[in-house]
N, C-alpha and C positions, 0 to 999 in steps of 0.2 A: 802570846796571846792577851789582849784584856780580860781580867777576869768579867764571869756575866753578875757578879753582883753592883749593886747601884748604891747609889748616897744619897740620898731626899734632906738634903737645907733648907728646913722650912717645913718640918712633919706637922706637925701645926696649923699651921697656915692654912687657907682655902682653899688654893692647889693642893698642897701639901698634904693635906687630908684625904680629898679626892683621888690622889696619884696614891694613896699610902694602899688604899683601899680599892683601885684598879691592880696592881702590884697583885695585894693578898688574894683577890679573888683567880688572877692564873699562874699565882703559884712563883710570882718572878721575884726572887733575891731583893732583900734592898736594908739599906741600914738607914734609918733617921735622924736627925740633930734636930733636936724639942726645941723650946724658950729654954727651958729646965735645964740642958745642958748647957749655958751658960751663956754671956752677954756677947752676940757677934760684932758687935763696935770695938771690943776690947777685941787688939792683933795677935796677943798671946794664945787667948781662948782660943781661937778659931785654930791658929797654927797646931797649936792639942789636937783636938779636936778632929782635926782632918791627918791628922801626923796615926794615930792612934786605933780612927778608923779602916775596917777592911777594905786593902788592896781594890781600889771597882773600876768597871771599865766605859764608868757613864758617872757623874754628877748632876745632881739638876736643884743648882741654885736656883730658889724659891723665895727666897724672906726678901719682906720690901716695906719700906713702914710709907705706909701711903694715909692721907686722910682728901676727903671728900668735902664740896660743897666749900659754903664760906669760908672757913676756921685752916683752906689752902692760903690766904691770904692774912694773916695772922701770925705764919709759923713758917716764911719761906726755911727760914736758913735751919730751920730744926729738921727739914725736911733735906734737906741740903745734904747736911750734914752726916746725920744719921745713916741715911743711904749710903752716902759716899765711902764712910769708916766701913758698912757692912759689904764694899762690895770688892774694895782696895784688901781689904782683909780677905776675903775668899778668893779671889783672883792668885793673890799671892800664896798662899796655902796650899794651890791648887800647883802649885808649878813647885813647892815645894818637897810634896810631901805626895800626888797623888800623878805627878807626872804622867804616868799610864792614860788615864783617865781621858773623857772626851767629856769636858765642860759645856752641859746644857741652860741656858740662863734665859732667864723671862723678858720681854719688854714689852713698852708701851705704846700704843700712839703718839701717846704725851710728849715722844719726841723728836712728833713732824710737827713743819708749822701749820700754821692755818689754812685751809686749801678746801674751795669749794669747787674739788673732783679728787676721785680716788687719790692716795697717795702710795707709791710705790722709793722699792727699797731706796732708788739716784735721792731723794730724799730726802733723807737721815739725817740728822744734825745739822742741814740746810735751814736756816732763816727764823726767822723769830717763834717764839715756842707761843702757846695763850698761858697771858699772865696766869691762872690759878693754877698752872700745873710744870711750871718755868723750875723748880725750881727742881720739883721732882724731875722729870725730864731730862733734867743735865745730869742729876747722876745716875739715869740709868743707860745714859750715851757715854758717861765714863766706863761703866759695866764693860760696854759691847766693847769703846775703844779699848778699853784696859786687855778684856779677852784678844784682843787682836792682838796686843801690841805684844803679849805676852805670848802668848803662842809663836807669834815671829823670831823670838830672841831666843825658848827655848825647847819652838819644834814642837807645839804640842797642839790637840786638836779642837775646836770650840765651835759653841752656836749657840747664834744669842736671836732667841725666836718673838719676835712680834704680836703677840699676841688681841684679839678679838675684846670687848666687852663682854665678861663670862656670869652668867647667875647658874646655881645648880645649889646642891645642898654644903651646911655648913658655911657658907657665907653669911659677911658680916651684917648686921640688923643694927647697930647703935649707928646715929644719926649722922657721923662725921664717917663715918668705916665704912656704909654700905654704897656698895655698887648702884647703878640710880635703878639697872633692872631687880635686881632684889629688892632693893626699897619701896617700887611699885607694887610689887606683889604682894609684901607684908603690910604696907597702909592700904591694899587693897581689902586682904583678910581683915584688919581688925575693924575696919570702916563697915564693911559688908556685918561683922559678930554687931558692932553698934544697931545695927540695921539702918545705918543714913543709904538716902537716897543720893550720896553724891559720889565719885571718884574723885580724891583730890589729886591730881600730878601734878610734879614741881618741872617745872622748865617751859618747852614751848611746844605745841602736837609736829609742827616742823623741822625742829629739830633732827638729824642722821646720826646716827647711830651705827654699827656691825657690832654684834650676839651669837655668841655663843653658847652650847649649852657645854658645864666644863668636861664631860665625859669623850663628849666630840672635840672636845681643845687638845687636852691628851694626848686622845688618838693622832689626834694634828701634830704635836710637838715628838711624835715618836711617829709619824710619816716624816717627817719632817730633817729628823734625827737616820733613818738610815738609807736618805735621799744626799744629805748635804753637808758639807762641816765647812767650819771658816768663815762664817761670812755674817751678815745681817740678813735677817728673815723673815716674811710679814707671812700670820701662820692662820687666816684666817679665811672663810667661805666666799666671797665678794660677794654676800647677800644683805648692804643697808638695808634700815627698818628707822621707819620715824617713832616720835615719840609717841606720836597718834594714836597708832599703825598698833605699837604695842599694848596701849592700854585700852583699844579697843577687844585683842586677844584675849589679856587678863580677864575682863568682865564679862570676853563668850566661858573660856575654860572653866573661871567661877561659875558661871550660870548667876548672875546677879544682876539683874534690872536693875544700872543705875547711870545718874547719869555724870558721861567725865567734866572735868572741869578743872583749867587752869589758874589757880590765885595769882593774884601779880604780888611781884615781888619775890619769889623764890627761886632759888641758884636754876643758871640755865648752863656760863660754863658753852665753851665755841660753837656755834651752829650745826656745823658739821663735822664730823669726825670718820672717814672711812677708807681703811684700807684697801689697796691692790696688790692682791695672793697670787697673780697670776704667775709669779713664777714657779711658786711652789704648790700650784692647782695643776701645771700642764707637768711637772718632772713626777708627782705622785700621785697624778690618780684620784686623794683624798677626798672625799666627798663626808657632811655631814649624816648621823644617822638618827638625828633625833628632832623631829618636827619642833617647829615654837609652840605648839597648843600642848603635844608631848614635855617637852622640857616646863612649859609654867604648874602644868599638874605636878610635876615632880618637884618642879623646889615649892609650889604650897603643902605638896605632901607632907614637905620636911620642916615649910614657916610654924605650918600650923601647930609644929608641935611645941615650937617656943615664944611663939608671937605673942 
C-alpha cells in the first residue's frame, strides 16, 4: 500500500502555501520541499531531495517559473529552459526514488491553442500557442508528456491537472508575476485608498477567462486524484467570466463608487481562454464552494495586509 504521506514540491509558492494550509487544517501528513532546500534546475539536487524524502503516496509537483504581461515576450528562452529543467528533473527523480507515488502535476491553459470555444483535452498540445505564453506552455507540455512516457516505461501512476486562473491568499503581487485577478484586486485596493474615482483595469472588458478561488482549485485537484490516473485532465468549473464582469464584482465587494476605465496600451493576451472540464465534472460531481463575491472578499482581506 502506498504511504499516506504526501510530498509537496514547491511548498512556498502560491498553490503550495495554500495546499500546506489545507493539509494542516485537516491533519493530512506531508513533507514540503521549499526554495531554501535547493535549486530544482540542478538534477543532482532534485534526485537527492526525493531520495531523502519519506516514501509517499502522492507527489504534488507545483513548482513553476512563471512571468506575466509584456516581460514574457522578452525572456522566452529563460522561461523554457528554467521550467524544462525543473520538470525533467522532477520526473526522473520520481521514477528513481519515489516510484510508488502518484505524481500529480499542475498545468495551464497556455498549453492549448487559441480558440473561440471551450477547449477539451483532445486539443492539448495541438495547434499554435499564443506567442506570449508559448515558451512556458511548451515546457508544461513536456511535463505532461514526460509523466506519460515515464509512467508507460516504468509502470508509474500520474495525473496532469490543467487549472483555471487562480486567485486567493499568497498570490504574487509583483507586476510581472501577478495573475490577472489578483492584480486587479490589488490595484483596486490601492486606488481606493488613494481616494481615486476611477478603477484602472488592464486589458479589454470582453476578454474571457475562467477563474477559481485557490481552495476550490485544491479540492478540484483532490477530487480528480480520486477518480482519474494516467491522463491529462482539465480541472475547472465551466464558469467563464469576462474581465468586465470581474471588475464590476470587485468594486461591488469593495463598496467603491468608482468608474471602470480601460487604459490603452495595457497587456491583453489572447481574447478567450476557457477550458471544457466536462470529463472531470461528470465523473466527480465536484462543484466550487466559494462564490465570486466571497472569493474577492477573502482575497481582499489578504491583500489589504500586503498592499
